Each structure stands twice: as structure tokens, then as C-alpha cells.
C-alpha positions as a Markdown table, in Angstrom:
| # | Residue | x | y | z |
|---|---|---|---|---|
| 1 | Met | 117.8 | 147.6 | 118.3 |
| 2 | Glu | 118.7 | 148.4 | 114.7 |
| 3 | Leu | 115.7 | 148.7 | 112.3 |
| 4 | Phe | 116.9 | 145.6 | 110.3 |
| 5 | Glu | 117.3 | 143.5 | 113.4 |
| 6 | Tyr | 113.8 | 144.5 | 114.6 |
| 7 | Tyr | 112.3 | 143.5 | 111.2 |
| 8 | Val | 114.0 | 140.1 | 111.2 |
| 9 | Ala | 112.9 | 139.4 | 114.8 |
| 10 | Met | 109.2 | 140.2 | 114.0 |
| 11 | Pro | 107.0 | 137.1 | 113.7 |
| 12 | Gln | 106.0 | 136.4 | 110.1 |
| 13 | Pro | 102.2 | 136.4 | 109.5 |
| 14 | Met | 100.7 | 133.0 | 108.8 |
| 15 | Leu | 98.1 | 132.6 | 106.1 |
| 16 | Arg | 96.1 | 129.5 | 105.2 |
| 17 | Lys | 94.5 | 128.6 | 101.9 |
| 18 | Leu | 93.6 | 125.7 | 99.6 |
| 19 | Ala | 96.1 | 125.2 | 96.8 |
| 20 | Ala | 97.5 | 122.7 | 94.3 |
| 21 | Ile | 101.1 | 121.8 | 95.1 |
| 22 | Val | 103.7 | 120.3 | 92.8 |
| 23 | Ser | 106.9 | 118.7 | 94.2 |
| 24 | Ala | 109.5 | 117.7 | 91.5 |
| 25 | Asp | 113.0 | 116.4 | 91.7 |
| 26 | Val | 115.7 | 115.2 | 89.3 |
| 27 | Ala | 115.9 | 111.4 | 89.1 |
| 28 | Gly | 119.4 | 110.1 | 89.8 |
| 29 | Tyr | 120.7 | 113.5 | 90.8 |
| 30 | Ser | 123.5 | 112.1 | 93.0 |
| 31 | His | 124.7 | 109.9 | 90.1 |
| 32 | Leu | 124.6 | 112.9 | 87.6 |
| 33 | Met | 126.6 | 115.0 | 90.0 |
| 34 | Glu | 129.2 | 112.3 | 90.5 |
| 35 | Leu | 129.6 | 112.0 | 86.7 |
| 36 | Asp | 129.9 | 115.8 | 86.1 |
| 37 | Glu | 129.2 | 118.1 | 88.9 |
| 38 | Ala | 129.7 | 121.5 | 87.2 |
| 39 | Gly | 128.0 | 120.3 | 84.0 |
| 40 | Thr | 125.0 | 119.0 | 85.9 |
| 41 | Ile | 124.6 | 122.2 | 87.8 |
| 42 | Ser | 124.8 | 124.3 | 84.7 |
| 43 | Arg | 122.3 | 122.1 | 82.8 |
| 44 | Leu | 119.9 | 122.1 | 85.6 |
| 45 | Ser | 120.0 | 125.8 | 85.9 |
| 46 | Glu | 119.3 | 126.2 | 82.3 |
| 47 | Cys | 116.4 | 123.7 | 82.6 |
| 48 | Phe | 114.8 | 125.7 | 85.5 |
| 49 | Asp | 115.2 | 129.0 | 83.6 |
| 50 | Asn | 114.2 | 127.8 | 80.1 |
| 51 | Val | 111.7 | 125.0 | 80.7 |
| 52 | Phe | 110.3 | 125.2 | 84.2 |
| 53 | Ser | 109.9 | 128.9 | 85.0 |
| 54 | Pro | 108.3 | 130.1 | 81.8 |
| 55 | Arg | 105.6 | 127.3 | 81.8 |
| 56 | Val | 104.9 | 127.8 | 85.5 |
| 57 | Asp | 104.4 | 131.6 | 84.8 |
| 58 | Ser | 102.1 | 130.9 | 81.8 |
| 59 | Arg | 99.8 | 128.8 | 84.0 |
| 60 | Asn | 99.7 | 131.4 | 86.8 |
| 61 | Gly | 101.8 | 129.3 | 89.1 |
| 62 | Arg | 104.4 | 130.4 | 91.7 |
| 63 | Val | 107.8 | 128.7 | 92.1 |
| 64 | Val | 108.0 | 128.6 | 95.9 |
| 65 | Lys | 111.6 | 127.5 | 95.9 |
| 66 | Phe | 114.3 | 125.7 | 94.1 |
| 67 | Met | 116.1 | 123.1 | 96.3 |
| 68 | Gly | 119.2 | 122.0 | 94.4 |
| 69 | Asp | 117.8 | 119.0 | 92.6 |
| 70 | Gly | 114.2 | 119.9 | 93.1 |
| 71 | Val | 111.5 | 122.5 | 92.9 |
| 72 | Leu | 108.3 | 123.3 | 94.9 |
| 73 | Val | 105.5 | 125.0 | 93.0 |
| 74 | Glu | 102.1 | 126.4 | 94.0 |
| 75 | Phe | 99.0 | 126.7 | 91.8 |
| 76 | Ala | 95.5 | 128.0 | 92.5 |
| 77 | Ser | 94.0 | 125.3 | 90.2 |
| 78 | Ala | 94.7 | 121.5 | 90.1 |
| 79 | Leu | 94.0 | 121.6 | 86.4 |
| 80 | Asp | 96.7 | 124.3 | 85.9 |
| 81 | Ala | 99.1 | 122.3 | 88.0 |
| 82 | Val | 98.7 | 119.1 | 86.1 |
| 83 | Thr | 98.5 | 120.7 | 82.7 |
| 84 | Cys | 101.7 | 122.6 | 83.4 |
| 85 | Met | 103.6 | 119.5 | 84.6 |
| 86 | Leu | 102.5 | 117.6 | 81.5 |
| 87 | Glu | 103.8 | 120.4 | 79.3 |
| 88 | Ile | 107.1 | 120.4 | 81.2 |
| 89 | Gln | 107.5 | 116.6 | 80.9 |
| 90 | Cys | 106.7 | 116.8 | 77.2 |
| 91 | Ala | 109.3 | 119.7 | 76.7 |
| 92 | Leu | 111.9 | 117.7 | 78.6 |
| 93 | Lys | 111.7 | 114.8 | 76.1 |
| 94 | Gly | 113.1 | 117.2 | 73.5 |
| 95 | Trp | 115.6 | 118.8 | 75.9 |
| 96 | Glu | 119.3 | 117.8 | 75.9 |
| 97 | Thr | 119.1 | 115.8 | 72.7 |
| 98 | Asn | 122.8 | 116.1 | 72.5 |
| 99 | Val | 123.3 | 114.4 | 75.9 |
| 100 | Glu | 123.5 | 110.7 | 76.2 |
| 101 | Thr | 120.1 | 109.2 | 77.1 |
| 102 | Ala | 121.3 | 107.7 | 80.4 |
| 103 | His | 122.7 | 111.1 | 81.5 |
| 104 | Arg | 119.8 | 113.3 | 80.6 |
| 105 | Ile | 117.9 | 115.3 | 83.2 |
| 106 | Glu | 114.5 | 113.6 | 84.0 |
| 107 | Phe | 112.1 | 114.7 | 86.6 |
| 108 | Arg | 109.8 | 112.8 | 89.0 |
| 109 | Met | 106.7 | 114.7 | 89.9 |
| 110 | Gly | 104.0 | 114.6 | 92.5 |
| 111 | Val | 100.8 | 116.8 | 92.5 |
| 112 | Asn | 98.4 | 117.1 | 95.4 |
| 113 | Ile | 95.7 | 119.5 | 96.4 |
| 114 | Gly | 95.2 | 120.5 | 100.0 |
| 115 | Asp | 95.2 | 123.1 | 102.8 |
| 116 | Ile | 98.6 | 124.9 | 103.1 |
| 117 | Thr | 100.1 | 127.4 | 105.5 |
| 118 | Ile | 102.0 | 130.3 | 104.1 |
| 119 | Ile | 104.8 | 131.9 | 106.1 |
| 120 | Gly | 106.7 | 134.6 | 104.2 |
| 121 | Asp | 107.3 | 133.1 | 100.8 |
| 122 | Asp | 107.4 | 129.5 | 101.9 |
| 123 | Ile | 104.5 | 127.0 | 102.2 |
| 124 | Phe | 104.0 | 124.2 | 104.7 |
| 125 | Gly | 101.4 | 121.6 | 105.7 |
| 126 | Asp | 100.1 | 118.1 | 105.0 |
| 127 | Gly | 99.2 | 119.1 | 101.5 |
| 128 | Val | 102.8 | 119.9 | 100.8 |
| 129 | Asn | 104.1 | 116.8 | 102.5 |
| 130 | Gln | 101.8 | 114.5 | 100.5 |
| 131 | Ala | 102.9 | 116.1 | 97.2 |
| 132 | Ala | 106.6 | 115.3 | 98.1 |
| 133 | Arg | 105.7 | 111.7 | 99.0 |
| 134 | Leu | 103.8 | 111.3 | 95.7 |
| 135 | Gln | 106.9 | 112.6 | 93.9 |
| 136 | Glu | 109.1 | 110.0 | 95.7 |
| 137 | Ile | 107.1 | 107.0 | 94.4 |
| 138 | Ser | 106.9 | 108.5 | 90.8 |
| 139 | Lys | 109.3 | 107.1 | 88.2 |
| 140 | Pro | 111.6 | 109.2 | 86.1 |
| 141 | Gly | 109.6 | 111.1 | 83.5 |
| 142 | Glu | 106.3 | 110.4 | 85.3 |
| 143 | Ile | 103.7 | 112.3 | 87.4 |
| 144 | Cys | 101.8 | 110.9 | 90.3 |
| 145 | Ile | 98.7 | 112.7 | 91.5 |
| 146 | Ser | 96.4 | 112.1 | 94.4 |
| 147 | Ala | 92.8 | 111.1 | 94.0 |
| 148 | Ala | 91.7 | 114.6 | 95.0 |
| 149 | Val | 93.6 | 116.0 | 92.0 |
| 150 | His | 92.4 | 113.3 | 89.7 |
| 151 | Glu | 88.8 | 114.1 | 90.6 |
| 152 | Gln | 89.4 | 117.8 | 89.5 |
| 153 | Ile | 91.1 | 117.0 | 86.2 |
| 154 | Lys | 89.1 | 113.9 | 85.1 |
| 155 | Gly | 87.9 | 114.4 | 81.5 |
| 156 | Lys | 89.7 | 117.7 | 81.2 |
| 157 | Val | 93.1 | 116.5 | 80.0 |
| 158 | Glu | 94.0 | 114.1 | 77.2 |
| 159 | Gln | 96.7 | 112.3 | 79.3 |
| 160 | Ile | 95.6 | 108.9 | 80.8 |
| 161 | Phe | 96.3 | 108.5 | 84.5 |
| 162 | His | 96.4 | 104.9 | 85.6 |
| 163 | Asp | 94.8 | 104.1 | 88.9 |
| 164 | Leu | 97.6 | 102.5 | 91.2 |
| 165 | Gly | 95.2 | 101.9 | 94.1 |
| 166 | His | 95.8 | 102.9 | 97.6 |
| 167 | Arg | 99.5 | 103.3 | 98.5 |
| 168 | Arg | 101.2 | 103.7 | 101.8 |
| 169 | Leu | 103.3 | 106.8 | 101.6 |
| 170 | Lys | 106.2 | 107.5 | 103.9 |
| 171 | Asn | 105.1 | 109.1 | 107.2 |
| 172 | Met | 101.5 | 109.2 | 106.1 |
| 173 | Ala | 99.1 | 107.6 | 108.6 |
| 174 | Glu | 96.5 | 106.6 | 106.1 |
| 175 | Pro | 96.9 | 105.0 | 102.6 |
| 176 | Val | 96.5 | 107.4 | 99.7 |
| 177 | Arg | 94.9 | 106.6 | 96.4 |
| 178 | Val | 97.4 | 107.3 | 93.6 |
| 179 | Phe | 97.1 | 107.9 | 89.9 |
| 180 | Ser | 100.1 | 107.9 | 87.5 |
| 181 | Thr | 101.0 | 108.8 | 83.9 |
| 182 | Gly | 103.1 | 105.8 | 83.8 |
| 183 | Ala | 101.8 | 102.5 | 82.4 |
| 184 | Lys | 100.9 | 99.7 | 84.8 |
| 185 | Ala | 104.0 | 97.8 | 85.8 |
| 186 | Thr | 104.4 | 94.3 | 84.4 |
| 187 | Gly | 106.6 | 91.7 | 85.9 |
| 188 | Glu | 108.4 | 88.7 | 84.5 |
| 189 | Tyr | 108.5 | 85.6 | 86.7 |
| 190 | Glu | 109.1 | 81.9 | 85.9 |
| 191 | Arg | 106.7 | 79.8 | 88.0 |
| 192 | Pro | 107.9 | 76.4 | 89.0 |
| 193 | Ser | 105.7 | 73.5 | 88.0 |
| 194 | Gly | 103.7 | 71.4 | 90.4 |
| 195 | Trp | 102.0 | 72.3 | 93.7 |
| 196 | Pro | 102.8 | 74.3 | 95.7 |
| 197 | Phe | 103.8 | 76.9 | 93.1 |
| 198 | Phe | 106.7 | 78.3 | 95.2 |
| 199 | Ser | 110.1 | 79.6 | 94.6 |
| 200 | Ala | 112.8 | 81.0 | 96.9 |
| 201 | Thr | 113.1 | 84.2 | 94.8 |
| 202 | Thr | 114.5 | 87.3 | 96.3 |
| 203 | Arg | 112.4 | 89.6 | 94.1 |
| 204 | Lys | 109.9 | 91.6 | 96.1 |
| 205 | Pro | 106.2 | 90.7 | 95.3 |
| 206 | Val | 103.6 | 93.4 | 94.4 |
| 207 | Ala | 101.1 | 92.0 | 96.9 |
| 208 | Ala | 100.2 | 88.9 | 99.0 |
| 209 | Gly | 97.1 | 87.2 | 100.4 |
| 210 | Gly | 95.5 | 84.0 | 101.4 |
| 211 | Cys | 92.5 | 82.2 | 102.8 |
| 212 | Leu | 90.7 | 82.8 | 106.1 |
| 213 | Cys | 92.5 | 80.1 | 108.1 |
| 214 | Gly | 95.9 | 80.9 | 106.5 |
| 215 | Lys | 96.5 | 77.4 | 105.1 |
| 216 | Ile | 96.7 | 78.7 | 101.6 |
| 217 | Lys | 98.9 | 81.8 | 100.8 |
| 218 | Tyr | 99.9 | 83.4 | 97.6 |
| 219 | Lys | 102.0 | 86.2 | 96.2 |
| 220 | Val | 101.6 | 88.2 | 93.0 |
| 221 | Trp | 104.7 | 89.4 | 91.2 |
| 222 | Ser | 103.2 | 91.9 | 88.8 |
| 223 | Gln | 100.4 | 94.4 | 88.6 |
| 224 | Pro | 97.0 | 92.8 | 87.5 |
| 225 | Val | 96.0 | 92.7 | 83.9 |
| 226 | Thr | 92.7 | 94.2 | 84.9 |
| 227 | Val | 90.4 | 94.4 | 88.0 |
| 228 | Gly | 86.7 | 94.4 | 88.1 |
| 229 | Phe | 83.3 | 93.3 | 89.5 |
| 230 | Cys | 81.5 | 90.2 | 88.1 |
| 231 | His | 77.8 | 90.1 | 88.5 |
| 232 | Cys | 77.2 | 86.8 | 86.7 |
| 233 | Arg | 75.0 | 84.2 | 88.3 |
| 234 | His | 77.8 | 81.6 | 88.5 |
| 235 | Cys | 79.8 | 84.0 | 90.7 |
| 236 | Gln | 76.8 | 84.8 | 92.8 |
| 237 | Leu | 76.2 | 81.2 | 93.6 |
| 238 | Ala | 79.8 | 80.3 | 94.0 |
| 239 | Leu | 80.6 | 83.1 | 96.5 |
| 240 | Gly | 77.1 | 83.4 | 98.1 |
| 241 | Ala | 77.4 | 87.1 | 97.4 |
| 242 | Pro | 75.8 | 89.7 | 95.1 |
| 243 | Leu | 79.0 | 90.0 | 93.1 |
| 244 | Asn | 82.6 | 88.9 | 92.8 |
| 245 | Ala | 85.5 | 91.4 | 93.0 |
| 246 | Trp | 88.4 | 89.9 | 91.0 |
| 247 | Ala | 91.9 | 90.8 | 89.8 |
| 248 | Ile | 93.3 | 88.9 | 86.8 |
| 249 | Phe | 97.0 | 87.9 | 86.8 |
| 250 | Glu | 99.0 | 85.9 | 84.3 |
| 251 | Lys | 99.7 | 82.5 | 85.9 |
| 252 | Gln | 103.4 | 82.9 | 85.7 |
| 253 | Asn | 103.2 | 86.0 | 87.9 |
| 254 | Val | 101.4 | 84.2 | 90.8 |
| 255 | Thr | 103.0 | 81.8 | 93.4 |
| 256 | Phe | 101.3 | 79.7 | 96.1 |
| 257 | Glu | 102.4 | 78.0 | 99.2 |
| 258 | Gly | 100.7 | 75.9 | 101.8 |
| 259 | Asp | 97.9 | 73.4 | 101.3 |
| 260 | Pro | 96.7 | 72.5 | 97.8 |
| 261 | Pro | 93.2 | 73.9 | 97.2 |
| 262 | Gly | 90.0 | 72.1 | 96.5 |
| 263 | Leu | 88.9 | 72.5 | 92.9 |
| 264 | Tyr | 85.5 | 72.6 | 91.3 |
| 265 | Ala | 84.9 | 72.8 | 87.6 |
| 266 | Ser | 82.1 | 75.3 | 87.5 |
| 267 | Ser | 82.0 | 75.3 | 83.7 |
| 268 | Gln | 83.9 | 73.9 | 80.7 |
| 269 | Leu | 86.1 | 77.0 | 80.6 |
| 270 | Ser | 87.0 | 77.5 | 84.2 |
| 271 | Glu | 87.8 | 75.8 | 87.5 |
| 272 | Arg | 87.3 | 77.4 | 90.9 |
| 273 | Ala | 89.7 | 76.9 | 93.8 |
| 274 | Phe | 88.9 | 77.1 | 97.5 |
| 275 | Cys | 90.5 | 76.2 | 100.8 |
| 276 | Lys | 89.4 | 72.8 | 101.9 |
| 277 | Thr | 89.7 | 73.8 | 105.6 |
| 278 | Cys | 87.9 | 77.2 | 105.9 |
| 279 | Gly | 86.1 | 77.3 | 102.6 |
| 280 | Ser | 87.5 | 80.6 | 101.4 |
| 281 | Ser | 87.2 | 81.0 | 97.6 |
| 282 | Ile | 90.7 | 81.9 | 96.4 |
| 283 | Tyr | 90.7 | 82.1 | 92.5 |
| 284 | Thr | 89.3 | 80.9 | 89.3 |
| 285 | Asp | 91.6 | 79.2 | 86.9 |
| 286 | Val | 90.7 | 80.6 | 83.5 |
| 287 | Lys | 91.6 | 77.6 | 81.4 |
| 288 | Glu | 93.6 | 77.9 | 78.1 |
| 289 | Leu | 94.1 | 81.7 | 78.5 |
| 290 | Gly | 96.7 | 81.3 | 81.2 |
| 291 | Tyr | 95.1 | 83.5 | 83.9 |
| 292 | Phe | 94.2 | 83.3 | 87.6 |
| 293 | Ser | 91.2 | 85.5 | 88.5 |
| 294 | Ile | 92.0 | 86.1 | 92.2 |
| 295 | Arg | 89.3 | 87.2 | 94.7 |
| 296 | Val | 90.2 | 90.7 | 95.7 |
| 297 | Gly | 88.9 | 90.2 | 99.2 |
| 298 | Thr | 91.6 | 87.6 | 99.9 |
| 299 | Phe | 94.5 | 90.1 | 99.4 |
| 300 | Asp | 96.2 | 91.4 | 102.5 |
| 301 | Asn | 95.2 | 94.9 | 101.4 |
| 302 | Pro | 92.2 | 94.7 | 99.1 |
| 303 | Ala | 92.2 | 98.6 | 98.8 |
| 304 | Asp | 95.3 | 98.3 | 96.5 |
| 305 | Phe | 93.1 | 96.9 | 93.7 |
| 306 | Pro | 90.3 | 99.3 | 92.7 |
| 307 | Pro | 87.9 | 98.0 | 90.1 |
| 308 | Glu | 88.1 | 99.1 | 86.4 |
| 309 | Leu | 84.9 | 97.6 | 85.0 |
| 310 | His | 81.6 | 95.7 | 85.7 |
| 311 | Phe | 81.1 | 92.4 | 84.0 |
| 312 | Gly | 78.2 | 90.1 | 83.5 |
| 313 | Val | 75.8 | 93.0 | 84.2 |
| 314 | Glu | 72.9 | 91.1 | 82.6 |
| 315 | Ser | 72.6 | 89.3 | 86.0 |
| 316 | Gln | 73.2 | 92.3 | 88.2 |
| 317 | Ile | 70.9 | 92.2 | 91.2 |
| 318 | Pro | 68.7 | 95.4 | 91.1 |
| 319 | Trp | 69.5 | 96.5 | 94.7 |
| 320 | Val | 73.2 | 96.4 | 94.0 |
| 321 | Asp | 73.3 | 100.1 | 93.1 |
| 322 | Ile | 76.9 | 101.1 | 92.6 |
| 323 | His | 77.4 | 104.7 | 91.6 |
| 324 | Asp | 80.4 | 104.9 | 89.4 |
| 325 | Asp | 81.3 | 105.6 | 85.8 |
| 326 | Leu | 83.1 | 102.3 | 85.1 |
| 327 | Pro | 82.4 | 100.5 | 81.8 |
| 328 | Arg | 79.5 | 98.0 | 82.1 |
| 329 | Ile | 79.9 | 94.8 | 80.0 |
| 330 | Arg | 77.3 | 92.1 | 79.2 |
| 331 | Thr | 78.8 | 88.6 | 78.9 |
| 332 | Glu | 77.6 | 88.2 | 75.3 |
| 333 | Asn | 79.3 | 91.5 | 74.4 |
| 334 | Asp | 82.8 | 90.2 | 75.3 |
| 335 | Pro | 84.0 | 88.9 | 72.0 |
| 336 | Gln | 86.9 | 86.8 | 73.5 |
| 337 | Leu | 84.7 | 85.1 | 76.1 |
| 338 | Ser | 81.6 | 84.8 | 74.0 |
| 339 | Ser | 83.5 | 83.1 | 71.1 |
| 340 | Arg | 85.0 | 80.6 | 73.6 |
| 341 | Trp | 81.5 | 79.8 | 74.9 |
| 342 | Val | 80.2 | 79.2 | 71.4 |
| 343 | Ala | 83.2 | 77.0 | 70.6 |
| 344 | Ala | 82.3 | 74.9 | 73.7 |
| 345 | Gly | 78.7 | 74.5 | 72.4 |
| 346 | Glu | 77.0 | 77.1 | 74.6 |
| 347 | Ser | 75.3 | 80.4 | 73.8 |
| 348 | Lys | 77.3 | 83.6 | 73.6 |
| 349 | Ala | 76.2 | 84.4 | 77.1 |
| 350 | Gly | 77.5 | 81.0 | 78.4 |
| 351 | Pro | 75.6 | 78.2 | 80.3 |
| 352 | Thr | 72.8 | 79.0 | 82.7 |
| 353 | Pro | 73.4 | 77.7 | 86.2 |
| 354 | Pro | 70.9 | 75.1 | 87.4 |
| 355 | Asp | 67.8 | 76.6 | 88.9 |
| 356 | Ala | 66.7 | 76.2 | 92.5 |
| 357 | Lys | 64.7 | 73.0 | 91.9 |
| 358 | Lys | 67.7 | 71.2 | 90.3 |
| 359 | Arg | 70.0 | 72.5 | 93.1 |
| 360 | Lys | 67.6 | 71.3 | 95.8 |
| 361 | Val | 69.1 | 68.2 | 97.5 |
| 362 | Phe | 67.1 | 68.1 | 100.8 |
| 363 | Asp | 63.7 | 69.2 | 102.1 |
| 364 | Gly | 65.0 | 71.4 | 104.9 |
| 365 | Pro | 66.9 | 70.7 | 108.2 |
| 366 | Pro | 66.1 | 67.5 | 110.1 |
| 367 | Lys | 63.3 | 67.9 | 112.6 |
| 368 | Leu | 64.5 | 68.1 | 116.2 |
| 369 | Lys | 62.9 | 65.9 | 118.8 |
| 370 | Lys | 60.9 | 67.7 | 121.5 |
| 371 | Gln | 63.1 | 68.1 | 124.6 |
| 372 | Ser | 61.7 | 68.0 | 128.1 |
| 373 | Trp | 63.6 | 70.1 | 130.6 |
| 374 | Pro | 63.8 | 69.5 | 134.3 |
| 375 | Gly | 61.5 | 71.6 | 136.4 |
């Protein structure tokens, strides 16, 4: 056997290590090639040589391979990986200024941290696959990162990463919590009047949910305005729970079908909706402001809506000890809500729910007659 043939036939050593992996590809590559194949290849080559490679080298990264319209990069640090990609995305905004905007090269990027297997110069493993799936859901000019990466870079970069919740990625068994440089998506949807609020639209909803028995169902057609926990006494009583997890949506972006809900005006400013069959609490109609505050637990996949804040913390139950760094807001410190309460003739903190004595409507369950059993 020739020496060269013997070398090629030798099994390549396998090494394993923890690394930060970046997967990036050119958005709309096929369309760009269709418009100008030679020009696109030339421009992409210049981009890799003058934008990508120098910045990867400066952050101690290693370009594993170029793949036509994409690139796979390995870093020893999640912070270096994210910082480098942010620098590259920033540089690309000033790149090709002489090219029509719709034809410029834009990258979608995914960053993950995980265990990888190194064979020769290539890398493999779930960590690599997840980076590729994150890149696939990223929009042009954006970066999607896993929760593991976000934990490593939190507070160390100026860029804001929006929490997109848990997403199901292609060929991944478990949902992955994703953060993105892109702003939260907003949708435009014209809601028909009357009940049920339903339209035979072909547009794909963001999420869906409903009550326990299924007689009330809903779809949301945008990302929420905000998501949070409410600890106020009204929510505790209405739900029979220590707190209320809610996601706020503009009314025009929510549609309902099925039975009309039961309604209860819990205050001058809001009305709570519930299923008249199974009793599930569905939403609060935040009057005048045009919002539905939907109970997160009624979504088909509640994990898609992670909280962003705690509200009404003046009524938080002491043993509800949630360890997070989310903002904590007292009712009277919310200028929009407190001003509405004052305008309604209440204090800045809103009305106090009736105490136990006022809510007491019976003296206990009826007494059962003593039964005598045979034998």
C-alpha cells in the first residue's frame, strides 16, 4: 500500500470538548444567485475574506468551513462568539452600499454552546446541529442564541436580546428557549365585530389556546405586548391561585371561536371572562386601552410565553419565592394604571377587594344526617 493511501485509510482521531458554535448563512442566496451568479459568488468571497475571517481571527475563533452560502465557526467562549457576530452584522450594514438594498448580502446567524466532537478539522454533534437550527429561524441581519449562550453573555454586551420563548426546532426532540437580536414581531389583523370573534383568514396564528373543556378557543396573531406575573389580591381571588401569569395582546390581534364566555366586572376598569361550562378563567378585558390580558396557562404551549416582569408585588404572598431578576412593580408605581384608578375615584393602588367577612355568604356546608348502615 502506498504511503498516501495508508494515511488516508487511517481512522481519524476523535476529540470531544465544550465550545461555542456559530452557524451563519446568506439570506435569499438562491435568489441572489439567480439574479447574478458570478457577481454573487465574487461578492460573497470578498465578504468572507474582508468581513468574516478577520473578525473571527481577532476574537480567537476558528472558521471550521465555508459551505457555499454559509459558514461554520468555533469559539472557546460564548462571549467571544456573540461579540464577534455582532461586530460582523454591524460591519455588514455598511458593506455593499453601492448595491441595491434588496440585493445586498445579509446573514442569518445562530449561536449555541455545547459538547462537540472534532474529527480532523470538522466538528459534529448536537451542539452544532442546534446552532444550525437557530440560524434557520433567524431573520436576515439577526442573531438567534440559545438560553445557554444568553446566560453566559447576560450583562456583558450592550445588545438587547429579546426572549422568544421556547421554540420547537427542526429535528430537535425538546423545545429550545431562544433569544434574538430582532425586535418582537408585531402583527396586523382586523378583528370582525361581534361574538365569536372569528375570521376565515389564511394567515398563520402565532399561538392558540382555550378553556379546559374546549368550548372556548382562541388564536393570537401577533407576539404579546408584554408577559408577566400579577400578584394583586384581585387576581389571587379570581383565580384561586397565588398569582396570575398573563400575556397582553392588542384586541385586534386575538380571535375567538366557540361558546361566548361568562363575564364578571371585577372592577371599574376591567372585566374578567371565563368558560360557563368548565369555569376556566380565559382573559381580562382591559377596558378603554384595547387589550386582552390572556391567562398564559390556557395556551396550548404556555412555555412559549416566558414572563418579563412581576406586577402588584405589594400583595405578593411571602412564601411565593421566585428567584429571578425580573423587574418588580407595585401597582401605585405604574403611572398609566394608577392615573386611571385615580380618575375612577380610587386610590393609586386601586380598590381593595372585599374582606373575608363581606365575602362570606354561608356558615359552612350543610350538616349531613346521620346514616345507619345495615349490619
